[in-house]
Biopython code that builds the backbone (N, CA, C, O; Angstrom):
import numpy as np
from Bio.PDB.StructureBuilder import StructureBuilder

atoms = [
    (1, "MET", "N", (11.204, 3.834, -20.186)),
    (1, "MET", "CA", (11.431, 4.576, -18.964)),
    (1, "MET", "C", (10.359, 5.652, -18.828)),
    (1, "MET", "O", (9.996, 6.315, -19.799)),
    (2, "VAL", "N", (9.869, 5.807, -17.623)),
    (2, "VAL", "CA", (8.856, 6.802, -17.350)),
    (2, "VAL", "C", (9.442, 7.814, -16.367)),
    (2, "VAL", "O", (9.770, 7.439, -15.242)),
    (3, "PRO", "N", (9.584, 9.094, -16.757)),
    (3, "PRO", "CA", (10.119, 10.084, -15.821)),
    (3, "PRO", "C", (9.092, 10.434, -14.760)),
    (3, "PRO", "O", (7.911, 10.603, -15.063)),
    (4, "LEU", "N", (9.539, 10.543, -13.512)),
    (4, "LEU", "CA", (8.657, 10.869, -12.397)),
    (4, "LEU", "C", (8.821, 12.309, -11.925)),
    (4, "LEU", "O", (7.943, 12.818, -11.228)),
    (5, "GLY", "N", (9.876, 12.960, -12.267)),
    (5, "GLY", "CA", (10.177, 14.280, -11.725)),
    (5, "GLY", "C", (11.346, 14.147, -10.769)),
    (5, "GLY", "O", (11.639, 13.044, -10.307)),
    (6, "ASN", "N", (12.008, 15.225, -10.468)),
    (6, "ASN", "CA", (13.202, 15.228, -9.616)),
    (6, "ASN", "C", (14.294, 14.329, -10.173)),
    (6, "ASN", "O", (15.151, 13.862, -9.422)),
    (7, "GLY", "N", (14.277, 14.080, -11.476)),
    (7, "GLY", "CA", (15.301, 13.249, -12.078)),
    (7, "GLY", "C", (15.096, 11.762, -11.871)),
    (7, "GLY", "O", (15.954, 10.970, -12.262)),
    (8, "LEU", "N", (13.973, 11.350, -11.262)),
    (8, "LEU", "CA", (13.726, 9.932, -11.011)),
    (8, "LEU", "C", (12.999, 9.316, -12.195)),
    (8, "LEU", "O", (12.183, 9.972, -12.841)),
    (9, "LYS", "N", (13.297, 8.063, -12.475)),
    (9, "LYS", "CA", (12.650, 7.356, -13.567)),
    (9, "LYS", "C", (12.260, 5.971, -13.094)),
    (9, "LYS", "O", (12.938, 5.377, -12.256)),
    (10, "VAL", "N", (11.169, 5.461, -13.632)),
    (10, "VAL", "CA", (10.711, 4.111, -13.330)),
    (10, "VAL", "C", (10.812, 3.308, -14.614)),
    (10, "VAL", "O", (10.460, 3.792, -15.690)),
    (11, "ILE", "N", (11.288, 2.093, -14.498)),
    (11, "ILE", "CA", (11.415, 1.234, -15.672)),
    (11, "ILE", "C", (10.093, 0.526, -15.899)),
    (11, "ILE", "O", (9.543, -0.110, -14.999)),
    (12, "GLU", "N", (9.600, 0.648, -17.106)),
    (12, "GLU", "CA", (8.343, 0.042, -17.482)),
    (12, "GLU", "C", (8.638, -1.250, -18.223)),
    (12, "GLU", "O", (9.210, -1.222, -19.312)),
    (13, "LEU", "N", (8.258, -2.380, -17.647)),
    (13, "LEU", "CA", (8.560, -3.664, -18.274)),
    (13, "LEU", "C", (7.365, -4.217, -19.031)),
    (13, "LEU", "O", (7.532, -4.775, -20.115)),
    (14, "GLY", "N", (6.179, -4.076, -18.493)),
    (14, "GLY", "CA", (4.996, -4.586, -19.170)),
    (14, "GLY", "C", (4.968, -6.098, -19.208)),
    (14, "GLY", "O", (5.780, -6.752, -18.554)),
    (15, "GLY", "N", (4.050, -6.656, -19.960)),
    (15, "GLY", "CA", (3.923, -8.107, -20.066)),
    (15, "GLY", "C", (4.722, -8.633, -21.248)),
    (15, "GLY", "O", (4.145, -9.006, -22.270)),
    (16, "CYS", "N", (6.017, -8.666, -21.121)),
    (16, "CYS", "CA", (6.861, -9.052, -22.260)),
    (16, "CYS", "C", (7.201, -10.538, -22.256)),
    (16, "CYS", "O", (7.878, -11.001, -23.174)),
    (17, "GLY", "N", (6.759, -11.299, -21.263)),
    (17, "GLY", "CA", (6.924, -12.745, -21.261)),
    (17, "GLY", "C", (8.363, -13.196, -21.337)),
    (17, "GLY", "O", (9.150, -12.912, -20.434)),
    (18, "ALA", "N", (8.727, -13.903, -22.413)),
    (18, "ALA", "CA", (10.052, -14.502, -22.553)),
    (18, "ALA", "C", (11.147, -13.449, -22.719)),
    (18, "ALA", "O", (12.315, -13.735, -22.453)),
    (19, "ARG", "N", (10.799, -12.253, -23.148)),
    (19, "ARG", "CA", (11.797, -11.204, -23.344)),
    (19, "ARG", "C", (12.102, -10.441, -22.060)),
    (19, "ARG", "O", (12.850, -9.464, -22.090)),
    (20, "LEU", "N", (11.538, -10.866, -20.940)),
    (20, "LEU", "CA", (11.713, -10.143, -19.685)),
    (20, "LEU", "C", (13.179, -10.053, -19.275)),
    (20, "LEU", "O", (13.649, -8.972, -18.919)),
    (21, "LEU", "N", (13.905, -11.159, -19.318)),
    (21, "LEU", "CA", (15.307, -11.159, -18.915)),
    (21, "LEU", "C", (16.133, -10.221, -19.795)),
    (21, "LEU", "O", (16.978, -9.475, -19.301)),
    (22, "THR", "N", (15.882, -10.268, -21.095)),
    (22, "THR", "CA", (16.611, -9.390, -22.017)),
    (22, "THR", "C", (16.331, -7.930, -21.694)),
    (22, "THR", "O", (17.245, -7.106, -21.655)),
    (23, "LYS", "N", (15.068, -7.620, -21.464)),
    (23, "LYS", "CA", (14.689, -6.241, -21.156)),
    (23, "LYS", "C", (15.307, -5.792, -19.832)),
    (23, "LYS", "O", (15.758, -4.653, -19.713)),
    (24, "LEU", "N", (15.329, -6.679, -18.843)),
    (24, "LEU", "CA", (15.935, -6.345, -17.554)),
    (24, "LEU", "C", (17.429, -6.070, -17.699)),
    (24, "LEU", "O", (17.955, -5.124, -17.112)),
    (25, "LEU", "N", (18.103, -6.901, -18.482)),
    (25, "LEU", "CA", (19.540, -6.711, -18.675)),
    (25, "LEU", "C", (19.841, -5.426, -19.435)),
    (25, "LEU", "O", (20.856, -4.779, -19.179)),
    (26, "GLN", "N", (18.982, -5.056, -20.353)),
    (26, "GLN", "CA", (19.178, -3.808, -21.081)),
    (26, "GLN", "C", (19.001, -2.600, -20.167)),
    (26, "GLN", "O", (19.681, -1.588, -20.336)),
    (27, "ARG", "N", (18.094, -2.703, -19.204)),
    (27, "ARG", "CA", (17.778, -1.573, -18.328)),
    (27, "ARG", "C", (18.598, -1.560, -17.040)),
    (27, "ARG", "O", (18.471, -0.622, -16.253)),
    (28, "ALA", "N", (19.428, -2.561, -16.802)),
    (28, "ALA", "CA", (20.184, -2.657, -15.549)),
    (28, "ALA", "C", (21.049, -1.432, -15.268)),
    (28, "ALA", "O", (21.072, -0.985, -14.122)),
    (29, "PRO", "N", (21.765, -0.858, -16.243)),
    (29, "PRO", "CA", (22.556, 0.339, -15.930)),
    (29, "PRO", "C", (21.701, 1.508, -15.450)),
    (29, "PRO", "O", (22.124, 2.272, -14.582)),
    (30, "ASP", "N", (20.507, 1.651, -16.008)),
    (30, "ASP", "CA", (19.612, 2.716, -15.569)),
    (30, "ASP", "C", (19.170, 2.490, -14.127)),
    (30, "ASP", "O", (19.057, 3.436, -13.347)),
    (31, "CYS", "N", (18.920, 1.228, -13.781)),
    (31, "CYS", "CA", (18.492, 0.903, -12.412)),
    (31, "CYS", "C", (19.575, 1.262, -11.402)),
    (31, "CYS", "O", (19.287, 1.844, -10.356)),
    (32, "SER", "N", (20.806, 0.917, -11.713)),
    (32, "SER", "CA", (21.868, 1.181, -10.754)),
    (32, "SER", "C", (22.092, 2.672, -10.566)),
    (32, "SER", "O", (22.549, 3.098, -9.505)),
    (33, "ALA", "N", (21.779, 3.464, -11.572)),
    (33, "ALA", "CA", (21.946, 4.913, -11.444)),
    (33, "ALA", "C", (20.787, 5.536, -10.682)),
    (33, "ALA", "O", (20.971, 6.523, -9.971)),
    (34, "VAL", "N", (19.601, 4.970, -10.823)),
    (34, "VAL", "CA", (18.408, 5.554, -10.213)),
    (34, "VAL", "C", (18.219, 5.086, -8.777)),
    (34, "VAL", "O", (17.716, 5.846, -7.949)),
    (35, "ALA", "N", (18.608, 3.858, -8.462)),
    (35, "ALA", "CA", (18.347, 3.280, -7.147)),
    (35, "ALA", "C", (18.852, 4.129, -5.980)),
    (35, "ALA", "O", (18.095, 4.318, -5.028)),
    (36, "PRO", "N", (20.077, 4.651, -5.989)),
    (36, "PRO", "CA", (20.507, 5.466, -4.848)),
    (36, "PRO", "C", (19.686, 6.748, -4.681)),
    (36, "PRO", "O", (19.428, 7.179, -3.557)),
    (37, "GLU", "N", (19.276, 7.353, -5.799)),
    (37, "GLU", "CA", (18.461, 8.560, -5.708)),
    (37, "GLU", "C", (17.108, 8.258, -5.084)),
    (37, "GLU", "O", (16.636, 8.994, -4.218)),
    (38, "VAL", "N", (16.486, 7.170, -5.529)),
    (38, "VAL", "CA", (15.175, 6.788, -5.001)),
    (38, "VAL", "C", (15.288, 6.462, -3.523)),
    (38, "VAL", "O", (14.430, 6.858, -2.735)),
    (39, "ASP", "N", (16.338, 5.742, -3.136)),
    (39, "ASP", "CA", (16.534, 5.378, -1.736)),
    (39, "ASP", "C", (16.682, 6.622, -0.869)),
    (39, "ASP", "O", (16.113, 6.681, 0.221)),
    (40, "ALA", "N", (17.426, 7.605, -1.327)),
    (40, "ALA", "CA", (17.623, 8.834, -0.554)),
    (40, "ALA", "C", (16.318, 9.594, -0.407)),
    (40, "ALA", "O", (16.020, 10.106, 0.672)),
    (41, "VAL", "N", (15.531, 9.675, -1.480)),
    (41, "VAL", "CA", (14.250, 10.385, -1.424)),
    (41, "VAL", "C", (13.293, 9.660, -0.496)),
    (41, "VAL", "O", (12.603, 10.300, 0.298)),
    (42, "GLN", "N", (13.235, 8.321, -0.581)),
    (42, "GLN", "CA", (12.355, 7.547, 0.284)),
    (42, "GLN", "C", (12.748, 7.704, 1.744)),
    (42, "GLN", "O", (11.883, 7.872, 2.605)),
    (43, "HIS", "N", (14.022, 7.652, 2.027)),
    (43, "HIS", "CA", (14.482, 7.740, 3.410)),
    (43, "HIS", "C", (14.095, 9.079, 4.027)),
    (43, "HIS", "O", (13.647, 9.128, 5.172)),
    (44, "LEU", "N", (14.262, 10.143, 3.290)),
    (44, "LEU", "CA", (13.921, 11.461, 3.817)),
    (44, "LEU", "C", (12.426, 11.600, 4.050)),
    (44, "LEU", "O", (12.004, 12.171, 5.056)),
    (45, "SER", "N", (11.621, 11.083, 3.132)),
    (45, "SER", "CA", (10.180, 11.252, 3.274)),
    (45, "SER", "C", (9.601, 10.337, 4.350)),
    (45, "SER", "O", (8.643, 10.728, 5.017)),
    (46, "LEU", "N", (10.141, 9.138, 4.543)),
    (46, "LEU", "CA", (9.586, 8.205, 5.519)),
    (46, "LEU", "C", (10.009, 8.514, 6.950)),
    (46, "LEU", "O", (9.373, 8.033, 7.888)),
    (47, "THR", "N", (11.059, 9.300, 7.143)),
    (47, "THR", "CA", (11.459, 9.631, 8.512)),
    (47, "THR", "C", (10.442, 10.536, 9.183)),
    (47, "THR", "O", (10.387, 10.596, 10.411)),
    (48, "ALA", "N", (9.644, 11.232, 8.410)),
    (48, "ALA", "CA", (8.643, 12.132, 8.983)),
    (48, "ALA", "C", (7.358, 11.406, 9.376)),
    (48, "ALA", "O", (6.518, 11.978, 10.069)),
    (49, "VAL", "N", (7.190, 10.143, 8.939)),
    (49, "VAL", "CA", (5.968, 9.389, 9.220)),
    (49, "VAL", "C", (6.159, 8.593, 10.506)),
    (49, "VAL", "O", (7.138, 7.858, 10.634)),
    (50, "PRO", "N", (5.232, 8.727, 11.466)),
    (50, "PRO", "CA", (5.333, 7.919, 12.695)),
    (50, "PRO", "C", (5.246, 6.418, 12.373)),
    (50, "PRO", "O", (4.503, 6.000, 11.484)),
    (51, "GLU", "N", (6.013, 5.634, 13.109)),
    (51, "GLU", "CA", (6.128, 4.201, 12.812)),
    (51, "GLU", "C", (4.793, 3.476, 12.945)),
    (51, "GLU", "O", (4.464, 2.643, 12.100)),
    (52, "ASN", "N", (4.020, 3.771, 13.983)),
    (52, "ASN", "CA", (2.742, 3.081, 14.173)),
    (52, "ASN", "C", (1.745, 3.412, 13.064)),
    (52, "ASN", "O", (0.983, 2.546, 12.634)),
    (53, "LEU", "N", (1.750, 4.660, 12.602)),
    (53, "LEU", "CA", (0.874, 5.032, 11.487)),
    (53, "LEU", "C", (1.259, 4.277, 10.229)),
    (53, "LEU", "O", (0.394, 3.812, 9.487)),
    (54, "LEU", "N", (2.544, 4.156, 9.992)),
    (54, "LEU", "CA", (3.023, 3.432, 8.819)),
    (54, "LEU", "C", (2.609, 1.961, 8.885)),
    (54, "LEU", "O", (2.168, 1.392, 7.886)),
    (55, "LYS", "N", (2.750, 1.350, 10.056)),
    (55, "LYS", "CA", (2.334, -0.049, 10.229)),
    (55, "LYS", "C", (0.832, -0.209, 10.008)),
    (55, "LYS", "O", (0.388, -1.178, 9.392)),
    (56, "PHE", "N", (0.051, 0.750, 10.513)),
    (56, "PHE", "CA", (-1.403, 0.706, 10.361)),
    (56, "PHE", "C", (-1.795, 0.799, 8.890)),
    (56, "PHE", "O", (-2.659, 0.053, 8.431)),
    (57, "LEU", "N", (-1.166, 1.707, 8.151)),
    (57, "LEU", "CA", (-1.497, 1.875, 6.734)),
    (57, "LEU", "C", (-1.068, 0.662, 5.905)),
    (57, "LEU", "O", (-1.761, 0.279, 4.963)),
    (58, "VAL", "N", (0.054, 0.066, 6.248)),
    (58, "VAL", "CA", (0.486, -1.153, 5.552)),
    (58, "VAL", "C", (-0.502, -2.286, 5.824)),
    (58, "VAL", "O", (-0.837, -3.048, 4.918)),
    (59, "ALA", "N", (-0.965, -2.398, 7.055)),
    (59, "ALA", "CA", (-1.950, -3.429, 7.390)),
    (59, "ALA", "C", (-3.249, -3.212, 6.613)),
    (59, "ALA", "O", (-3.845, -4.171, 6.122)),
    (60, "CYS", "N", (-3.686, -1.968, 6.499)),
    (60, "CYS", "CA", (-4.903, -1.667, 5.728)),
    (60, "CYS", "C", (-4.707, -2.004, 4.254)),
    (60, "CYS", "O", (-5.620, -2.519, 3.608)),
    (61, "ALA", "N", (-3.528, -1.718, 3.721)),
    (61, "ALA", "CA", (-3.245, -2.041, 2.318)),
    (61, "ALA", "C", (-3.249, -3.553, 2.105)),
    (61, "ALA", "O", (-3.793, -4.036, 1.112)),
    (62, "LEU", "N", (-2.646, -4.306, 3.032)),
    (62, "LEU", "CA", (-2.632, -5.765, 2.911)),
    (62, "LEU", "C", (-4.043, -6.338, 2.990)),
    (62, "LEU", "O", (-4.389, -7.250, 2.239)),
    (63, "LEU", "N", (-4.852, -5.807, 3.896)),
    (63, "LEU", "CA", (-6.244, -6.250, 3.988)),
    (63, "LEU", "C", (-7.004, -5.949, 2.704)),
    (63, "LEU", "O", (-7.795, -6.768, 2.238)),
    (64, "SER", "N", (-6.762, -4.771, 2.134)),
    (64, "SER", "CA", (-7.452, -4.375, 0.905)),
    (64, "SER", "C", (-7.096, -5.309, -0.246)),
    (64, "SER", "O", (-7.980, -5.815, -0.937)),
    (65, "PHE", "N", (-5.800, -5.536, -0.449)),
    (65, "PHE", "CA", (-5.379, -6.417, -1.534)),
    (65, "PHE", "C", (-5.845, -7.850, -1.297)),
    (65, "PHE", "O", (-6.289, -8.520, -2.230)),
    (66, "GLY", "N", (-5.747, -8.320, -0.065)),
    (66, "GLY", "CA", (-6.188, -9.678, 0.246)),
    (66, "GLY", "C", (-7.674, -9.870, -0.005)),
    (66, "GLY", "O", (-8.089, -10.878, -0.576)),
    (67, "THR", "N", (-8.469, -8.906, 0.419)),
    (67, "THR", "CA", (-9.912, -8.977, 0.192)),
    (67, "THR", "C", (-10.222, -8.954, -1.302)),
    (67, "THR", "O", (-11.033, -9.736, -1.798)),
    (68, "PHE", "N", (-9.558, -8.041, -2.006)),
    (68, "PHE", "CA", (-9.796, -7.903, -3.448)),
    (68, "PHE", "C", (-9.462, -9.197, -4.185)),
    (68, "PHE", "O", (-10.263, -9.675, -4.988)),
    (69, "TRP", "N", (-8.293, -9.763, -3.922)),
    (69, "TRP", "CA", (-7.870, -10.963, -4.637)),
    (69, "TRP", "C", (-8.686, -12.189, -4.224)),
    (69, "TRP", "O", (-8.973, -13.048, -5.058)),
    (70, "THR", "N", (-9.061, -12.277, -2.949)),
    (70, "THR", "CA", (-9.860, -13.429, -2.509)),
    (70, "THR", "C", (-11.228, -13.429, -3.168)),
    (70, "THR", "O", (-11.668, -14.447, -3.702)),
    (71, "VAL", "N", (-11.896, -12.288, -3.131)),
    (71, "VAL", "CA", (-13.233, -12.211, -3.732)),
    (71, "VAL", "C", (-13.137, -12.361, -5.250)),
    (71, "VAL", "O", (-14.007, -12.975, -5.867)),
    (72, "SER", "N", (-12.084, -11.805, -5.853)),
    (72, "SER", "CA", (-11.905, -11.956, -7.305)),
    (72, "SER", "C", (-11.673, -13.412, -7.677)),
    (72, "SER", "O", (-12.114, -13.855, -8.738)),
    (73, "GLY", "N", (-10.990, -14.160, -6.823)),
    (73, "GLY", "CA", (-10.750, -15.571, -7.084)),
    (73, "GLY", "C", (-11.987, -16.424, -6.903)),
    (73, "GLY", "O", (-12.163, -17.424, -7.599)),
    (74, "LEU", "N", (-12.850, -16.033, -5.968)),
    (74, "LEU", "CA", (-14.059, -16.806, -5.710)),
    (74, "LEU", "C", (-15.143, -16.551, -6.743)),
    (74, "LEU", "O", (-15.893, -17.460, -7.097)),
    (75, "PHE", "N", (-15.226, -15.339, -7.219)),
    (75, "PHE", "CA", (-16.255, -14.951, -8.177)),
    (75, "PHE", "C", (-15.575, -14.355, -9.408)),
    (75, "PHE", "O", (-14.368, -14.113, -9.404)),
    (76, "ALA", "N", (-16.344, -14.127, -10.438)),
    (76, "ALA", "CA", (-15.795, -13.439, -11.609)),
    (76, "ALA", "C", (-15.450, -12.017, -11.187)),
    (76, "ALA", "O", (-16.255, -11.345, -10.542)),
    (77, "GLU", "N", (-14.256, -11.559, -11.550)),
    (77, "GLU", "CA", (-13.786, -10.258, -11.068)),
    (77, "GLU", "C", (-14.734, -9.129, -11.437)),
    (77, "GLU", "O", (-14.992, -8.252, -10.613)),
    (78, "GLN", "N", (-15.253, -9.129, -12.644)),
    (78, "GLN", "CA", (-16.131, -8.047, -13.076)),
    (78, "GLN", "C", (-17.440, -8.062, -12.291)),
    (78, "GLN", "O", (-17.994, -7.005, -11.990)),
    (79, "ALA", "N", (-17.937, -9.254, -11.958)),
    (79, "ALA", "CA", (-19.176, -9.343, -11.190)),
    (79, "ALA", "C", (-18.939, -8.942, -9.735)),
    (79, "ALA", "O", (-19.794, -8.307, -9.117)),
    (80, "ALA", "N", (-17.782, -9.311, -9.191)),
    (80, "ALA", "CA", (-17.492, -9.022, -7.785)),
    (80, "ALA", "C", (-17.153, -7.553, -7.570)),
    (80, "ALA", "O", (-17.580, -6.955, -6.583)),
    (81, "TRP", "N", (-16.394, -6.973, -8.481)),
    (81, "TRP", "CA", (-15.936, -5.586, -8.334)),
    (81, "TRP", "C", (-16.320, -4.788, -9.580)),
    (81, "TRP", "O", (-15.541, -4.718, -10.530)),
    (82, "PRO", "N", (-17.510, -4.188, -9.587)),
    (82, "PRO", "CA", (-17.934, -3.446, -10.780)),
    (82, "PRO", "C", (-17.050, -2.231, -11.088)),
    (82, "PRO", "O", (-17.008, -1.782, -12.234)),
    (83, "PHE", "N", (-16.344, -1.692, -10.090)),
    (83, "PHE", "CA", (-15.476, -0.539, -10.330)),
    (83, "PHE", "C", (-14.061, -0.958, -10.718)),
    (83, "PHE", "O", (-13.205, -0.099, -10.929)),
    (84, "GLY", "N", (-13.801, -2.255, -10.814)),
    (84, "GLY", "CA", (-12.490, -2.752, -11.214)),
    (84, "GLY", "C", (-11.424, -2.458, -10.170)),
    (84, "GLY", "O", (-11.658, -2.626, -8.973)),
    (85, "ASP", "N", (-10.258, -2.021, -10.621)),
    (85, "ASP", "CA", (-9.129, -1.775, -9.729)),
    (85, "ASP", "C", (-9.349, -0.581, -8.804)),
    (85, "ASP", "O", (-8.695, -0.472, -7.767)),
    (86, "ALA", "N", (-10.257, 0.306, -9.168)),
    (86, "ALA", "CA", (-10.560, 1.456, -8.301)),
    (86, "ALA", "C", (-11.158, 0.996, -6.973)),
    (86, "ALA", "O", (-11.158, 1.745, -5.996)),
    (87, "THR", "N", (-11.660, -0.220, -6.941)),
    (87, "THR", "CA", (-12.214, -0.772, -5.706)),
    (87, "THR", "C", (-11.146, -0.875, -4.623)),
    (87, "THR", "O", (-11.459, -0.784, -3.436)),
    (88, "LEU", "N", (-9.890, -1.064, -5.020)),
    (88, "LEU", "CA", (-8.805, -1.142, -4.038)),
    (88, "LEU", "C", (-8.740, 0.133, -3.195)),
    (88, "LEU", "O", (-8.523, 0.067, -1.985)),
    (89, "ILE", "N", (-8.926, 1.277, -3.824)),
    (89, "ILE", "CA", (-8.897, 2.545, -3.092)),
    (89, "ILE", "C", (-10.078, 2.619, -2.129)),
    (89, "ILE", "O", (-9.936, 3.076, -0.996)),
    (90, "LEU", "N", (-11.250, 2.165, -2.588)),
    (90, "LEU", "CA", (-12.424, 2.156, -1.710)),
    (90, "LEU", "C", (-12.229, 1.205, -0.533)),
    (90, "LEU", "O", (-12.572, 1.538, 0.601)),
    (91, "LEU", "N", (-11.677, 0.018, -0.803)),
    (91, "LEU", "CA", (-11.416, -0.934, 0.276)),
    (91, "LEU", "C", (-10.417, -0.366, 1.279)),
    (91, "LEU", "O", (-10.589, -0.517, 2.489)),
    (92, "MET", "N", (-9.383, 0.282, 0.776)),
    (92, "MET", "CA", (-8.378, 0.893, 1.656)),
    (92, "MET", "C", (-9.047, 1.939, 2.555)),
    (92, "MET", "O", (-8.775, 2.000, 3.754)),
    (93, "ALA", "N", (-9.913, 2.752, 1.972)),
    (93, "ALA", "CA", (-10.616, 3.774, 2.759)),
    (93, "ALA", "C", (-11.525, 3.138, 3.816)),
    (93, "ALA", "O", (-11.578, 3.601, 4.956)),
    (94, "VAL", "N", (-12.230, 2.091, 3.437)),
    (94, "VAL", "CA", (-13.131, 1.420, 4.385)),
    (94, "VAL", "C", (-12.344, 0.816, 5.545)),
    (94, "VAL", "O", (-12.718, 0.985, 6.705)),
    (95, "PHE", "N", (-11.251, 0.109, 5.233)),
    (95, "PHE", "CA", (-10.458, -0.512, 6.294)),
    (95, "PHE", "C", (-9.781, 0.540, 7.175)),
    (95, "PHE", "O", (-9.646, 0.337, 8.382)),
    (96, "THR", "N", (-9.360, 1.648, 6.592)),
    (96, "THR", "CA", (-8.721, 2.708, 7.377)),
    (96, "THR", "C", (-9.714, 3.348, 8.332)),
    (96, "THR", "O", (-9.418, 3.515, 9.515)),
    (97, "VAL", "N", (-10.892, 3.708, 7.829)),
    (97, "VAL", "CA", (-11.909, 4.337, 8.679)),
    (97, "VAL", "C", (-12.386, 3.359, 9.751)),
    (97, "VAL", "O", (-12.545, 3.739, 10.911)),
    (98, "ALA", "N", (-12.613, 2.105, 9.370)),
    (98, "ALA", "CA", (-13.073, 1.112, 10.344)),
    (98, "ALA", "C", (-12.011, 0.861, 11.416)),
    (98, "ALA", "O", (-12.345, 0.711, 12.591)),
    (99, "GLY", "N", (-10.757, 0.815, 11.031)),
    (99, "GLY", "CA", (-9.681, 0.608, 12.003)),
    (99, "GLY", "C", (-9.546, 1.768, 12.970)),
    (99, "GLY", "O", (-9.363, 1.565, 14.170)),
    (100, "ARG", "N", (-9.636, 2.992, 12.446)),
    (100, "ARG", "CA", (-9.554, 4.176, 13.322)),
    (100, "ARG", "C", (-10.750, 4.221, 14.283)),
    (100, "ARG", "O", (-10.589, 4.533, 15.463)),
    (101, "ALA", "N", (-11.935, 3.910, 13.778)),
    (101, "ALA", "CA", (-13.128, 3.916, 14.626)),
    (101, "ALA", "C", (-13.037, 2.839, 15.708)),
    (101, "ALA", "O", (-13.388, 3.076, 16.864)),
    (102, "LEU", "N", (-12.564, 1.660, 15.322)),
    (102, "LEU", "CA", (-12.420, 0.579, 16.297)),
    (102, "LEU", "C", (-11.372, 0.926, 17.346)),
    (102, "LEU", "O", (-11.550, 0.614, 18.524)),
    (103, "GLY", "N", (-10.291, 1.561, 16.937)),
    (103, "GLY", "CA", (-9.263, 1.994, 17.887)),
    (103, "GLY", "C", (-9.787, 3.028, 18.865)),
    (103, "GLY", "O", (-9.502, 2.957, 20.060)),
    (104, "ALA", "N", (-10.558, 3.997, 18.361)),
    (104, "ALA", "CA", (-11.133, 5.023, 19.237)),
    (104, "ALA", "C", (-12.129, 4.409, 20.214)),
    (104, "ALA", "O", (-12.159, 4.777, 21.388)),
    (105, "TRP", "N", (-12.947, 3.471, 19.728)),
    (105, "TRP", "CA", (-13.924, 2.818, 20.593)),
    (105, "TRP", "C", (-13.227, 2.004, 21.678)),
    (105, "TRP", "O", (-13.662, 2.007, 22.829)),
    (106, "THR", "N", (-12.149, 1.307, 21.320)),
    (106, "THR", "CA", (-11.405, 0.500, 22.288)),
    (106, "THR", "C", (-10.755, 1.383, 23.346)),
    (106, "THR", "O", (-10.795, 1.059, 24.533)),
    (107, "ARG", "N", (-10.148, 2.510, 22.923)),
    (107, "ARG", "CA", (-9.543, 3.427, 23.899)),
    (107, "ARG", "C", (-10.587, 3.989, 24.850)),
    (107, "ARG", "O", (-10.349, 4.095, 26.053)),
    (108, "GLU", "N", (-11.746, 4.349, 24.304)),
    (108, "GLU", "CA", (-12.818, 4.893, 25.140)),
    (108, "GLU", "C", (-13.311, 3.844, 26.137)),
    (108, "GLU", "O", (-13.557, 4.156, 27.302)),
    (109, "LYS", "N", (-13.452, 2.608, 25.677)),
    (109, "LYS", "CA", (-13.907, 1.515, 26.536)),
    (109, "LYS", "C", (-12.896, 1.268, 27.658)),
    (109, "LYS", "O", (-13.287, 1.059, 28.807)),
    (110, "ASP", "N", (-11.602, 1.291, 27.335)),
    (110, "ASP", "CA", (-10.566, 1.104, 28.342)),
    (110, "ASP", "C", (-10.581, 2.224, 29.374)),
    (110, "ASP", "O", (-10.386, 1.977, 30.564)),
    (111, "LEU", "N", (-10.810, 3.447, 28.926)),
    (111, "LEU", "CA", (-10.854, 4.586, 29.855)),
    (111, "LEU", "C", (-12.033, 4.482, 30.809)),
    (111, "LEU", "O", (-11.888, 4.751, 32.001)),
    (112, "THR", "N", (-13.214, 4.090, 30.294)),
    (112, "THR", "CA", (-14.381, 3.973, 31.172)),
    (112, "THR", "C", (-14.216, 2.829, 32.162)),
    (112, "THR", "O", (-14.641, 2.947, 33.312)),
    (113, "GLN", "N", (-13.604, 1.716, 31.738)),
    (113, "GLN", "CA", (-13.394, 0.600, 32.650)),
    (113, "GLN", "C", (-12.384, 0.944, 33.733)),
    (113, "GLN", "O", (-12.544, 0.534, 34.882)),
    (114, "SER", "N", (-11.344, 1.693, 33.379)),
    (114, "SER", "CA", (-10.355, 2.060, 34.389)),
    (114, "SER", "C", (-10.924, 3.069, 35.377)),
    (114, "SER", "O", (-10.541, 3.064, 36.547)),
    (115, "THR", "N", (-11.835, 3.942, 34.927)),
    (115, "THR", "CA", (-12.441, 4.914, 35.844)),
    (115, "THR", "C", (-13.407, 4.207, 36.790)),
    (115, "THR", "O", (-13.498, 4.554, 37.968)),
    (116, "GLU", "N", (-14.131, 3.210, 36.268)),
    (116, "GLU", "CA", (-15.058, 2.462, 37.113)),
    (116, "GLU", "C", (-14.306, 1.626, 38.135)),
    (116, "GLU", "O", (-14.772, 1.458, 39.262)),
    (117, "ALA", "N", (-13.160, 1.105, 37.759)),
    (117, "ALA", "CA", (-12.364, 0.282, 38.678)),
    (117, "ALA", "C", (-11.792, 1.132, 39.806)),
    (117, "ALA", "O", (-11.632, 0.641, 40.923)),
    (118, "GLN", "N", (-11.486, 2.371, 39.538)),
    (118, "GLN", "CA", (-10.927, 3.261, 40.571)),
    (118, "GLN", "C", (-12.011, 3.719, 41.546)),
    (118, "GLN", "O", (-11.712, 4.009, 42.704)),
    (119, "ALA", "N", (-13.252, 3.786, 41.098)),
    (119, "ALA", "CA", (-14.335, 4.287, 41.960)),
    (119, "ALA", "C", (-14.839, 3.264, 42.927)),
    (119, "ALA", "O", (-15.745, 3.548, 43.710)),
]
sb = StructureBuilder()
sb.init_structure("model")
sb.init_model(0)
sb.init_chain("A")
sb.init_seg("    ")
for serial, (resi, resn, name, xyz) in enumerate(atoms, 1):
    if name == "N":
        sb.init_residue(resn, " ", resi, " ")
    sb.init_atom(name, np.array(xyz, "f"), 0.0, 1.0, " ", f" {name:<3s}", serial, name[0])
structure = sb.get_structure()
């Protein structure tokens, strides 16, 4: 178990292979005690996030993981991503900035076209 603070704990399973079921059954009482606390904390924190922003960030995360795994599958992972798993953070940043820039450009283009149509 790894303590997170605020009384929350995460169960660390690791690569235990055949012992996974045994380990899960041993930790099940801890999960049932922690799950309601985690759900309450998540619910309170996510209500403050606008829905469209949340959807945008999830899309960027999916693009980042998809790009990382696709390129890792096509090439040797170390050759494709010299920074290893830290590349995921860089990919997330690139997709987020590119998405925001594309959104701003599209809004600007729509505004100029609507002004030209009115004139």
